[in-house]
Structures are given as C-alpha cells and as structure tokens.
KEKE-3310 file (N, C-alpha, C; in steps of 0.2 Angstrom, whole numbers, plus 5000, padded with zeros to 4 digits):
npx = (5004:5010:5019:5012:5006:5017:5022:5011:5012:5024:5021:5012:5021:5029:5019:5016:5029:5030:5019:5023:5034:5027:5020:5030:5035:5024:5023:5035:5032:5021:5027:5036:5026:5020:5031:5033:5020:5021:5031:5024:5014:5023:5029:5018:5014:5025:5024:5011:5015:5024:5015:5007:5016:5019:5007:5007:5019:5022:5009:5006:5015:5010:5002:5012:5019:5008:5006:5018:5017:5007:5013:5022:5014:5008:5018:5019:5012:5000:4994:4987:4977:4979:4982:4970:4963:4969:4967:4970:4979:4978:4966:4958:4959:4952:4940:4936:4935:4925:4915:4914:4909:4897:4890:4882:4870:4853:4851:4841:4837:4833:4841:4852:4858:4860:4869:4880:4884:4887:4898:4907:4909:4915:4926:4933:4935:4943:4956:4961:4971:4970:4975:4972:4959:4951:4958:4963:4972:4973:4982:4981:4975:4983:4978:4973:4961:4953:4943:4933:4924:4920:4917:4924:4936:4941:4944:4953:4964:4966:4970:4982:4990:4991:4993:4999:5010:5021:5015:5004:4997:4984:4967:4951:4934:4921:4904:4900:4905:4916:4919:4912:4903:4908:4907:4912:4923:4940:4949:4965:4978:4993:5002:5017:5023:5029:5023:5010:5008:5011:5001:4990:4994:4991:4981:4966:4955:4958:4964:4976:4987:4988:4993:4993:4997:5009:5021:5023:5030:5031:5040:5038:5028:5035:5031:5025:5035:5030:5033:5037:5024:5023:5026:5013:5011:5014:5008:5018:5027:5026:5030:5029:5030:5034:5032:5019:5009:4994:4984:4980:4990:4991:5000:5004:5007:5012:5005:5002:5001:4992:4992:4994:4999:4992:4983:4984:4985:4985:4991:4985:4990:4983:4984:4974:4967:4966:4962:4969:4969:4984:4987:4982:4991:5007:5024:5034:5044:5055:5055:5068:5078:5088:5100:5105:5122:5129:5119:5116:5128:5128:5117:5121:5131:5124:5115:5124:5129:5123:5108:5105:5092:5087:5088:5078:5064:5049:5047:5060:5070:5071:5077:5071:5075:5069:5064:5051:5033:5034:5046:5042:5044:5057:5072:5065:5062:5056:5047:5047:5032:5025:5027:5041:5039:5041:5045:5044:5041:5030:5030:5030:5028:5023:5013:5000:4992:5003:5015:5019:5035:5048:5061:5074:5073:5073:5082:5092:5093:5102:5095:5090:5097:5088)
npy = (4994:5006:5008:5009:5021:5029:5029:5035:5048:5051:5052:5062:5073:5073:5077:5090:5096:5096:5104:5116:5119:5121:5132:5142:5142:5148:5160:5166:5166:5175:5187:5189:5191:5203:5212:5211:5216:5230:5233:5232:5242:5253:5251:5252:5265:5272:5268:5274:5288:5288:5285:5296:5307:5303:5305:5319:5320:5309:5301:5290:5281:5275:5264:5255:5252:5247:5235:5229:5226:5217:5207:5202:5195:5186:5177:5170:5157:5151:5137:5139:5148:5162:5166:5166:5176:5188:5200:5201:5214:5219:5214:5219:5233:5232:5228:5239:5249:5244:5244:5258:5262:5256:5263:5273:5268:5269:5266:5265:5258:5254:5244:5244:5256:5254:5243:5250:5259:5250:5244:5254:5257:5244:5245:5256:5251:5240:5246:5247:5242:5230:5231:5227:5221:5233:5243:5250:5254:5266:5267:5274:5287:5290:5288:5283:5273:5270:5260:5265:5264:5274:5291:5301:5294:5292:5305:5307:5299:5305:5318:5314:5308:5318:5331:5331:5323:5319:5310:5311:5322:5329:5325:5317:5314:5303:5300:5287:5270:5261:5248:5234:5233:5244:5261:5274:5282:5285:5296:5297:5308:5309:5299:5289:5274:5265:5270:5268:5254:5253:5259:5250:5239:5243:5245:5250:5250:5256:5271:5282:5285:5275:5260:5249:5254:5259:5256:5262:5276:5289:5303:5319:5333:5348:5364:5378:5392:5408:5424:5439:5451:5465:5482:5494:5509:5525:5542:5553:5543:5540:5546:5555:5545:5533:5515:5506:5494:5484:5474:5463:5461:5468:5481:5498:5515:5530:5545:5557:5567:5570:5586:5583:5571:5559:5554:5546:5548:5536:5526:5511:5496:5497:5510:5517:5529:5531:5534:5531:5528:5531:5522:5510:5504:5497:5500:5497:5500:5514:5529:5532:5546:5558:5567:5584:5585:5596:5602:5592:5591:5603:5602:5591:5597:5607:5599:5593:5602:5603:5609:5618:5614:5621:5634:5637:5647:5656:5665:5663:5662:5649:5634:5621:5604:5590:5574:5569:5571:5569:5576:5589:5601:5602:5612:5624:5640:5647:5653:5650:5646:5642:5638:5627:5609:5594:5585:5592:5606:5619:5627:5642:5643:5652:5647:5645:5637:5634:5621:5605:5600:5588:5590:5587:5591:5604:5618:5632:5647:5660:5677:5681:5693:5708)
npz = (5000:5004:4995:4984:4986:4986:4973:4967:4972:4967:4954:4954:4957:4946:4936:4941:4940:4926:4923:4928:4920:4908:4911:4913:4900:4893:4900:4895:4881:4882:4886:4875:4865:4870:4868:4854:4850:4854:4845:4833:4834:4834:4821:4812:4815:4810:4796:4793:4794:4783:4772:4773:4770:4756:4750:4747:4740:4731:4726:4718:4722:4733:4731:4727:4739:4746:4738:4741:4755:4755:4749:4758:4767:4759:4757:4768:4772:4782:4785:4773:4776:4778:4765:4759:4765:4761:4749:4731:4724:4711:4707:4716:4713:4701:4704:4712:4702:4694:4703:4705:4692:4692:4702:4698:4696:4702:4719:4731:4742:4759:4764:4757:4761:4775:4774:4769:4779:4789:4783:4782:4796:4800:4792:4798:4811:4808:4806:4819:4833:4845:4861:4874:4884:4885:4879:4864:4849:4836:4822:4811:4814:4825:4838:4855:4862:4877:4887:4901:4917:4926:4926:4933:4936:4923:4919:4929:4924:4912:4915:4922:4913:4902:4908:4921:4917:4903:4894:4885:4873:4873:4879:4877:4883:4881:4882:4879:4875:4865:4869:4876:4890:4896:4901:4897:4885:4885:4876:4870:4864:4854:4860:4863:4856:4866:4878:4875:4876:4889:4895:4891:4899:4912:4926:4924:4931:4943:4951:4943:4952:4962:4971:4963:4951:4952:4946:4934:4930:4921:4913:4922:4918:4915:4924:4914:4912:4914:4906:4914:4917:4906:4911:4911:4902:4908:4910:4900:4896:4883:4866:4851:4837:4844:4846:4852:4861:4863:4875:4867:4858:4847:4838:4838:4831:4838:4835:4840:4855:4870:4880:4893:4893:4895:4885:4869:4851:4839:4825:4817:4809:4797:4794:4801:4811:4829:4846:4862:4880:4889:4899:4895:4886:4881:4880:4866:4857:4857:4848:4837:4835:4827:4836:4840:4842:4849:4856:4865:4872:4878:4886:4895:4902:4908:4916:4924:4933:4947:4954:4969:4978:4988:4985:4977:4974:4975:4960:4955:4941:4930:4921:4911:4911:4905:4901:4902:4898:4885:4881:4878:4885:4886:4888:4890:4897:4913:4927:4944:4951:4963:4980:4983:4984:4993:4983:4971:4960:4954:4938:4929:4913:4904:4896:4899:4913:4927:4927:4934:4939:4943:4956:4951:4938:4936:4934:4940:4931:4922:4920:4904:4893:4887)
capx = (5000:5014:5023:5007:5005:5023:5022:5006:5015:5030:5018:5009:5026:5031:5014:5017:5035:5028:5015:5028:5038:5023:5018:5036:5035:5019:5025:5040:5028:5017:5032:5038:5020:5019:5036:5031:5015:5024:5035:5019:5011:5027:5030:5012:5014:5030:5021:5006:5018:5027:5010:5004:5020:5018:5001:5008:5025:5021:5003:5006:5020:5007:5000:5018:5020:5003:5008:5024:5015:5003:5017:5025:5010:5007:5024:5019:5006:4999:4989:4982:4972:4981:4981:4963:4961:4972:4965:4974:4979:4976:4959:4955:4958:4947:4933:4934:4934:4919:4910:4913:4905:4890:4887:4877:4863:4849:4850:4838:4834:4836:4845:4859:4861:4862:4875:4886:4886:4891:4905:4911:4911:4920:4932:4936:4937:4949:4962:4963:4974:4967:4981:4970:4952:4948:4962:4964:4976:4971:4988:4979:4974:4987:4974:4972:4955:4953:4936:4933:4917:4918:4919:4930:4942:4943:4947:4960:4969:4968:4975:4988:4994:4993:4994:5004:5016:5022:5013:5000:4996:4978:4963:4944:4930:4915:4899:4898:4911:4916:4920:4906:4903:4911:4902:4915:4929:4945:4953:4972:4981:5000:5006:5022:5022:5030:5018:5003:5009:5011:4994:4987:4996:4989:4974:4962:4949:4960:4966:4983:4992:4987:4999:4993:5000:5015:5027:5023:5032:5034:5043:5033:5028:5037:5027:5027:5037:5028:5037:5033:5019:5027:5023:5009:5014:5012:5008:5024:5031:5025:5031:5027:5035:5035:5028:5016:5004:4989:4984:4979:4996:4991:5004:5002:5012:5010:5006:5001:5000:4989:4996:4996:5002:4987:4980:4988:4982:4989:4989:4986:4993:4979:4984:4968:4969:4962:4964:4969:4972:4991:4987:4980:4997:5014:5029:5037:5050:5055:5057:5075:5078:5094:5100:5111:5127:5131:5114:5117:5134:5126:5112:5124:5135:5119:5113:5130:5129:5117:5105:5103:5085:5085:5088:5072:5059:5044:5049:5066:5071:5073:5077:5068:5078:5065:5061:5044:5029:5037:5051:5039:5046:5065:5075:5061:5063:5051:5048:5044:5025:5023:5032:5043:5037:5047:5046:5045:5038:5026:5034:5026:5032:5020:5009:4994:4993:5009:5016:5023:5041:5052:5066:5080:5071:5072:5089:5092:5095:5103:5091:5092:5097:5083)
capy = (5000:5012:5008:5012:5029:5033:5029:5040:5054:5053:5053:5069:5078:5074:5081:5097:5099:5097:5111:5122:5120:5124:5139:5146:5143:5152:5167:5168:5168:5181:5193:5190:5194:5210:5215:5211:5220:5236:5234:5232:5248:5258:5251:5255:5272:5274:5267:5279:5294:5288:5286:5303:5311:5301:5308:5325:5320:5304:5297:5284:5276:5272:5257:5250:5250:5242:5228:5226:5224:5211:5201:5200:5191:5180:5172:5167:5153:5148:5132:5141:5152:5169:5168:5167:5182:5194:5201:5202:5221:5221:5212:5224:5239:5231:5228:5246:5252:5242:5247:5265:5263:5254:5267:5278:5265:5271:5261:5269:5254:5255:5239:5246:5261:5251:5239:5254:5261:5244:5243:5260:5256:5239:5248:5260:5247:5236:5249:5248:5236:5229:5229:5223:5220:5239:5248:5249:5259:5267:5270:5279:5293:5290:5289:5278:5273:5266:5260:5266:5264:5280:5297:5304:5290:5293:5311:5307:5296:5310:5323:5311:5307:5324:5337:5329:5319:5320:5304:5313:5330:5331:5320:5319:5309:5303:5297:5280:5267:5255:5242:5231:5233:5250:5267:5280:5281:5290:5296:5301:5310:5310:5295:5285:5266:5262:5272:5265:5247:5253:5260:5244:5235:5247:5243:5256:5250:5260:5278:5281:5286:5269:5255:5244:5257:5263:5254:5266:5283:5293:5310:5324:5339:5354:5370:5383:5398:5414:5430:5444:5455:5472:5488:5498:5516:5531:5549:5555:5538:5539:5551:5554:5540:5527:5510:5503:5488:5483:5467:5458:5460:5473:5486:5505:5520:5536:5551:5564:5566:5576:5590:5580:5564:5554:5551:5547:5546:5531:5523:5504:5493:5499:5517:5520:5533:5530:5536:5527:5530:5528:5516:5503:5503:5495:5502:5492:5503:5521:5532:5534:5552:5561:5573:5588:5584:5602:5603:5587:5593:5609:5599:5588:5602:5611:5595:5591:5608:5602:5615:5618:5615:5626:5641:5638:5651:5659:5670:5662:5660:5642:5631:5614:5598:5584:5570:5568:5575:5568:5581:5595:5607:5602:5618:5630:5644:5650:5656:5646:5649:5640:5636:5620:5604:5589:5582:5596:5613:5621:5632:5645:5643:5656:5643:5643:5635:5631:5614:5602:5596:5586:5595:5586:5593:5611:5621:5639:5650:5667:5680:5683:5701:5710)
capz = (5000:5005:4989:4979:4987:4984:4966:4965:4974:4962:4948:4954:4957:4939:4933:4944:4936:4919:4922:4930:4914:4903:4914:4912:4893:4891:4902:4890:4875:4883:4886:4868:4861:4872:4865:4847:4850:4854:4839:4828:4835:4832:4814:4809:4815:4805:4790:4792:4792:4776:4767:4773:4766:4749:4747:4744:4736:4725:4727:4715:4726:4739:4728:4727:4746:4748:4735:4744:4761:4754:4747:4764:4771:4755:4757:4775:4772:4788:4783:4768:4779:4777:4758:4757:4768:4758:4742:4726:4723:4705:4706:4720:4709:4696:4708:4714:4696:4692:4708:4704:4686:4693:4707:4695:4697:4708:4724:4737:4747:4766:4766:4754:4765:4781:4773:4768:4785:4792:4780:4784:4803:4800:4789:4803:4816:4806:4807:4826:4836:4851:4865:4879:4884:4885:4876:4857:4846:4829:4820:4806:4817:4831:4844:4859:4866:4883:4891:4908:4919:4930:4923:4937:4935:4916:4920:4933:4920:4907:4918:4924:4907:4898:4912:4926:4914:4896:4890:4879:4872:4875:4879:4877:4887:4878:4886:4877:4874:4860:4873:4879:4898:4899:4900:4894:4882:4886:4870:4871:4857:4854:4864:4860:4856:4872:4883:4873:4879:4897:4897:4890:4904:4918:4929:4923:4936:4949:4949:4941:4958:4967:4972:4957:4945:4954:4943:4929:4932:4916:4915:4924:4914:4919:4923:4910:4915:4910:4907:4919:4913:4906:4915:4907:4901:4912:4907:4899:4894:4876:4862:4844:4834:4848:4845:4858:4859:4868:4878:4862:4854:4841:4839:4835:4830:4841:4830:4843:4862:4873:4884:4900:4891:4897:4879:4863:4845:4836:4819:4817:4803:4791:4794:4804:4817:4835:4852:4868:4886:4890:4904:4891:4881:4883:4876:4862:4854:4857:4841:4836:4831:4827:4841:4839:4847:4852:4861:4870:4876:4882:4891:4900:4906:4913:4921:4929:4938:4951:4957:4976:4978:4994:4982:4973:4978:4970:4956:4953:4934:4929:4914:4912:4907:4907:4895:4903:4894:4878:4880:4875:4888:4886:4887:4891:4903:4916:4934:4950:4952:4969:4985:4981:4989:4995:4977:4965:4960:4948:4935:4924:4907:4899:4892:4903:4920:4929:4926:4939:4937:4948:4957:4947:4931:4936:4936:4940:4925:4922:4916:4897:4892:4882)
cpx = (5004:5018:5018:5006:5011:5024:5017:5009:5020:5027:5015:5015:5029:5026:5015:5023:5033:5024:5019:5032:5034:5021:5024:5037:5030:5020:5030:5037:5024:5021:5034:5032:5019:5025:5035:5025:5017:5028:5030:5016:5016:5028:5024:5011:5019:5027:5015:5010:5021:5021:5007:5009:5020:5012:5002:5014:5024:5015:5004:5011:5016:5005:5006:5019:5014:5004:5013:5022:5011:5008:5021:5021:5008:5012:5024:5012:5005:4993:4984:4977:4973:4980:4974:4960:4964:4970:4971:4974:4976:4968:4955:4953:4952:4940:4931:4932:4927:4913:4908:4908:4898:4887:4882:4870:4860:4848:4847:4836:4837:4841:4852:4862:4864:4869:4881:4888:4890:4898:4910:4914:4916:4926:4936:4939:4943:4956:4965:4966:4972:4974:4979:4962:4948:4953:4964:4968:4974:4977:4987:4978:4979:4984:4973:4965:4955:4946:4937:4926:4915:4921:4925:4936:4945:4947:4953:4965:4971:4972:4982:4993:4996:4995:5000:5011:5015:5020:5009:4999:4990:4973:4956:4940:4923:4910:4896:4905:4910:4917:4914:4908:4907:4907:4905:4921:4934:4949:4959:4975:4989:5004:5011:5020:5023:5025:5011:5003:5008:5004:4989:4988:4994:4982:4970:4956:4951:4963:4974:4989:4991:4993:4999:4996:5006:5021:5028:5024:5035:5036:5037:5034:5030:5032:5029:5029:5035:5032:5033:5029:5023:5023:5019:5012:5010:5012:5015:5029:5031:5026:5029:5032:5036:5030:5025:5011:4999:4989:4984:4984:4996:4996:5002:5008:5009:5011:5005:5000:4997:4994:4999:4999:4998:4984:4984:4984:4987:4986:4990:4989:4990:4979:4977:4969:4964:4965:4964:4972:4979:4991:4985:4986:5003:5019:5033:5044:5050:5057:5064:5075:5085:5095:5106:5116:5129:5126:5114:5122:5132:5121:5116:5128:5130:5117:5118:5131:5123:5114:5103:5096:5083:5085:5082:5067:5054:5047:5056:5066:5074:5073:5075:5072:5074:5063:5054:5040:5031:5042:5049:5042:5054:5068:5071:5063:5056:5052:5044:5037:5023:5029:5035:5041:5043:5049:5048:5042:5035:5030:5029:5030:5028:5016:5003:4995:5000:5009:5021:5029:5045:5058:5072:5079:5072:5079:5088:5095:5096:5098:5093:5091:5092:5087)
cpy = (5006:5013:5011:5019:5032:5034:5035:5047:5056:5055:5061:5074:5079:5078:5089:5100:5100:5104:5117:5124:5124:5131:5144:5147:5148:5159:5170:5170:5174:5187:5194:5193:5201:5214:5216:5216:5228:5238:5235:5239:5253:5257:5253:5262:5275:5274:5272:5286:5294:5289:5293:5308:5309:5304:5315:5325:5315:5299:5290:5278:5272:5264:5252:5248:5245:5235:5225:5223:5218:5205:5198:5194:5185:5175:5168:5163:5149:5143:5134:5146:5160:5171:5169:5174:5189:5194:5202:5210:5223:5219:5217:5230:5238:5231:5235:5250:5250:5244:5254:5266:5261:5258:5272:5275:5267:5266:5264:5265:5255:5250:5240:5251:5258:5247:5244:5257:5256:5243:5248:5259:5250:5241:5252:5256:5242:5239:5249:5241:5236:5227:5226:5223:5227:5245:5246:5255:5260:5271:5275:5286:5295:5292:5283:5278:5268:5266:5260:5266:5270:5286:5300:5300:5291:5300:5311:5304:5301:5315:5320:5310:5313:5330:5336:5326:5321:5314:5306:5320:5332:5324:5322:5313:5309:5299:5290:5277:5262:5249:5240:5230:5239:5256:5273:5278:5287:5290:5300:5302:5311:5306:5291:5278:5263:5264:5269:5258:5248:5255:5254:5239:5237:5244:5249:5256:5254:5266:5277:5281:5280:5265:5251:5247:5261:5262:5259:5274:5287:5300:5315:5330:5345:5360:5375:5389:5404:5420:5435:5449:5462:5477:5492:5505:5520:5537:5551:5550:5538:5546:5550:5550:5534:5522:5507:5498:5488:5476:5462:5457:5465:5479:5493:5510:5526:5541:5558:5562:5572:5580:5587:5573:5558:5550:5552:5545:5542:5529:5515:5502:5495:5507:5521:5523:5532:5533:5531:5530:5527:5522:5510:5501:5500:5497:5496:5494:5511:5523:5534:5540:5555:5567:5577:5587:5590:5603:5598:5589:5598:5607:5596:5592:5606:5606:5593:5596:5607:5608:5614:5619:5620:5633:5642:5641:5654:5665:5669:5660:5653:5640:5624:5609:5592:5580:5568:5573:5575:5573:5587:5601:5607:5609:5624:5633:5646:5652:5651:5650:5647:5638:5628:5615:5599:5586:5586:5603:5614:5627:5635:5646:5648:5653:5641:5642:5632:5624:5611:5599:5594:5590:5594:5588:5600:5614:5629:5642:5658:5671:5682:5691:5702:5715)
cpz = (5000:4998:4983:4980:4985:4977:4964:4966:4969:4955:4948:4954:4950:4935:4935:4940:4929:4918:4923:4923:4909:4905:4912:4904:4891:4894:4897:4884:4876:4883:4879:4864:4863:4868:4857:4846:4850:4848:4833:4828:4832:4824:4810:4809:4810:4798:4788:4790:4785:4771:4767:4769:4758:4746:4744:4739:4730:4727:4724:4718:4731:4737:4728:4734:4748:4745:4739:4751:4760:4753:4753:4767:4766:4755:4764:4775:4778:4787:4778:4770:4777:4770:4756:4760:4765:4751:4737:4724:4717:4704:4711:4717:4704:4699:4709:4708:4694:4696:4707:4698:4688:4698:4705:4695:4703:4713:4730:4742:4754:4767:4763:4758:4772:4780:4772:4774:4789:4790:4782:4792:4803:4797:4794:4809:4814:4806:4814:4828:4843:4856:4872:4879:4883:4882:4868:4854:4838:4826:4814:4808:4823:4837:4848:4862:4872:4886:4898:4911:4922:4927:4927:4937:4928:4916:4923:4928:4915:4909:4920:4918:4903:4902:4917:4923:4907:4892:4884:4878:4874:4876:4879:4881:4883:4882:4884:4876:4869:4863:4876:4886:4901:4897:4897:4890:4883:4880:4871:4864:4859:4859:4860:4860:4863:4878:4881:4876:4886:4899:4896:4896:4911:4920:4929:4927:4942:4946:4947:4947:4963:4966:4966:4951:4946:4950:4937:4931:4926:4918:4917:4919:4918:4918:4918:4913:4911:4911:4911:4914:4912:4909:4910:4907:4906:4908:4906:4896:4886:4872:4855:4841:4837:4845:4851:4856:4865:4871:4872:4857:4848:4843:4835:4835:4833:4836:4834:4851:4865:4878:4890:4899:4893:4891:4873:4857:4841:4829:4819:4810:4796:4790:4796:4810:4823:4841:4858:4874:4887:4894:4901:4886:4885:4878:4872:4860:4854:4850:4842:4832:4832:4832:4839:4844:4852:4858:4866:4875:4881:4888:4896:4904:4911:4918:4926:4934:4942:4954:4965:4977:4984:4991:4978:4977:4972:4966:4953:4945:4933:4922:4915:4907:4909:4901:4896:4899:4887:4876:4877:4878:4889:4884:4888:4897:4906:4923:4938:4951:4959:4974:4983:4986:4990:4988:4971:4966:4954:4945:4929:4918:4902:4894:4895:4910:4921:4928:4931:4936:4944:4950:4953:4940:4931:4938:4935:4934:4926:4918:4909:4896:4886:4877)
residu = (MET:LEU:ALA:VAL:LEU:GLY:ASP:TYR:LEU:LYS:HIS:LEU:ASN:CYS:GLU:ILE:GLU:SER:TYR:GLU:GLN:LEU:ILE:ALA:GLN:LYS:ARG:GLU:GLU:ALA:GLN:LYS:LEU:ALA:GLN:LEU:GLN:GLY:GLN:VAL:VAL:GLU:ALA:LEU:GLY:ILE:LEU:LYS:ASN:VAL:VAL:ASP:GLU:LEU:LYS:THR:VAL:ASP:PRO:GLU:ALA:ILE:ILE:THR:ILE:GLN:THR:ALA:ALA:PHE:GLU:ILE:PHE:LYS:ASN:GLN:ASP:HIS:ASN:GLY:LYS:LEU:SER:THR:LEU:LEU:PRO:ASP:VAL:ALA:SER:THR:ASN:THR:ILE:GLU:SER:THR:THR:ASN:GLU:ASP:SER:SER:VAL:ASP:THR:ASN:SER:SER:GLU:ALA:SER:LEU:ALA:GLU:VAL:GLU:ASN:GLU:THR:ASN:HIS:GLU:GLU:SER:HIS:CYS:ILE:ARG:LEU:SER:GLU:ASN:VAL:VAL:TYR:ASP:PRO:GLN:LYS:ALA:ILE:VAL:TYR:ALA:GLY:ILE:ASN:ALA:TYR:ASN:ARG:ALA:LYS:ALA:TRP:GLY:ASP:TRP:LEU:CYS:PHE:ASN:HIS:THR:VAL:GLY:THR:ARG:PHE:GLU:ILE:THR:ASN:HIS:SER:ARG:PHE:GLN:GLY:TYR:ASN:TYR:ASP:LEU:THR:ILE:PHE:GLY:MET:GLU:SER:GLU:ASP:ILE:GLN:ARG:LEU:ALA:ASP:SER:ASP:LEU:THR:LYS:HIS:PRO:ASP:THR:ALA:GLU:ASN:ALA:SER:TRP:GLN:PRO:PRO:LYS:ARG:GLN:PRO:GLN:VAL:LEU:SER:PRO:ARG:PRO:ARG:VAL:CYS:GLN:PRO:GLY:ASP:LEU:ALA:VAL:GLY:ASP:ILE:ALA:ARG:LYS:ASP:ASP:GLY:ARG:GLU:TYR:ARG:VAL:VAL:SER:VAL:SER:ASP:ASP:GLY:SER:VAL:VAL:ASN:VAL:LEU:ASN:GLU:ASP:GLU:MET:GLU:MET:ALA:PHE:SER:VAL:GLY:THR:LEU:TYR:LEU:VAL:LYS:LYS:HIS:GLU:SER:LYS:VAL:ASP:GLU:GLU:ALA:VAL:SER:THR:LEU:GLU:THR:THR:LYS:ASN:SER:LYS:THR:ASP:THR:SER:ASN:LEU:GLU:ILE:GLY:SER:LEU:VAL:ILE:ILE:HIS:SER:SER:ARG:TYR:GLN:GLY:LYS:TYR:GLU:GLY:LYS:GLU:GLY:PHE:ILE:ALA:THR:GLU:PRO:SER:LEU:PHE:GLY:VAL:LYS:VAL:ASN:LEU:GLY:MET:GLY:GLU:PRO:ILE:PHE:PHE:LEU:LYS:ASP:GLU:VAL:PHE:LEU:SER:GLU:PRO:THR:SER:VAL)
# end
C-alpha cells in the first residue's frame, strides 16, 4: 500500500513539474508577444507617416507600398488560411473600378444604406489594434481609446497622462464606449508606442496614483514659466513716433500726444487713426531720432551743475531739462510759480497753467538780456 501511494505521489510531482515548465514557457511567450505588439504599433505608426508624406509627394507610390506589404503576408502561408484572407491588389483595383462605374445605378433601398454604414464602421474598426480588453490603438489617426466605467476615474487618467506627465498631448472623454461593459471612452492623442503598451498593461479600474499602477512613472511635465507682465505706460512715457501695443498683441504707432500725456492718438497697421488712454498701452520701441550733438553737450553740462533746491523760491528764473511730457518742455525757461514741495515745484512757462516738474528737472538760469 505504501509503495502504491509513493508511486502515485511521484507521479503527481512529475505532473506538477511538467505544468511548471509549461507555465514558464507560456509566460515567456506572453512577454515576447507583448514586445512584438509594441513593435507592431510603432511600425504601423511609421508606415502611416510615410503614406501621409507620399500623398503630397508621390501618390502613385502608395499602391507600390501596399503591394509590397501584401506580398510579405502572401509568402507566409499559415495552413492556407492567410492567403485566402488577403485580396489580390490588381483584382481589388478592378473591383473598385467596376463598383465606381456601377454606382450611378439608383439604389435607394434602406438595406443598401444600412450595409454601407456597416461597411464603413467595420472599415474604421479594422484599422485599430486591440492591446487589451479595453484599450485599442488606431495607427491611422494616432489615437488611443481606453474604456473606463467611471467618469471621474477617466478624467483622473487623462489629467495624469497629459497634464501631470508628458505621455499625451491632450485627451477627450465621451459618454459612450466602443468596449462592451464600459460606460466611457478616454481618447488620448500624441502617445508614443512604448507608453501605449504601458497604458494597456495598467489597471484602469484603479486611479493612476494607486499602488497597482505605481510601477509606471513617466517623466513629469514641467510647469510653463511665464514671462513677467510688462509695465503699462504712464503719462509722459510715450512720444510721437514710439511703437506701443495693447493686451491683444496689436501694435500701434503714436502720432500725437495730449498736453498732459494721458491720451495718445495712434495709427494701426491699416493706417487707421484712433485714440487710447496711455494706461492701456505697453511700450514696444522708442522712436529713434537724430540729436544735435552740440545741444546734447550743452544739456549735459547744465545737468551736471546740480541745482541747490534750497535756492528755489517763487519768482526764481529756471530752465527745464525733462524727458517727461514727451520732451515737450525740454530747454524751456520759466519762473517758479509756487512754493517748492518735497518732490518738485510748479513752473510758469507762459503757456497757461503752471506745470509740475520734479526737482531734478528744474535748474536755476541766468536772466536773458533784452
């Protein structure tokens, strides 16, 4: 009896060893198939790009590529099944030509319309490569479809792939699915072949940041660094000939400025004149004008002789050196009209109301002889 049991136990161990070897072999085959599947996706993507280029460069070469592709499969006869599935290119062209000639016949029956719609649907689905139960890849459109049951989870995957990481460029969610048993389709654009396979291997019944999906850590998307917002113009910043722009990016050339510098008249690219408040514009480029070198030298000499602001008093004769107010009052002479404040003083230039200038813009001047 013990010998019989021992023999049976030995038999069971042999069976277990055989099953373990079979399991190891199948796992190796599965890994190989997964690797080949990724290569197929990549190859189809490359082929699609080539065909798209040939459409504009040499459309007639497309049929040559198609024929060469069919020849690859015709040479691989799997028990005679594959050759029966592959159509002959020449006969296909003949059939299509005949069909086009006969299409003028009036066929308004609902059965014909339904068959046409079904054929179009099947034709579209035939381009897709199924990577898993709920993930397919369309190489012609470079789009991946993933079936998911919960909207929030689909959006979480879309955000994780396209916004948090650099896997996809954008995504969409539709309220129906091409996969049986799923409620939503997550459509992802711009994925690479390696990432497509990783998505197919992921557990889409869980969120992307759970432990079940922790092994996939693609590069994170770096936040976009925005340039600092330029400072809006202040009264006195713009002069005739300057180029300014608005928030929408449109540029204008300044043709005139109000006396207080708060409003400018501008011309757009169509030479249409309009008026803007200075505070709605940004300076793009100052107008470059030729300057009298002798006048500049005299100006620098005058500016270098700093005025003692304590000597400024009502009635003092002064000369103005200021680039504000579009330089309108540069070199003008006038009289101090009010008591100087901490920051500046009002000067009567004989042009109406006294104008305010900063203290470093006002310089004492000798009275001119009459």
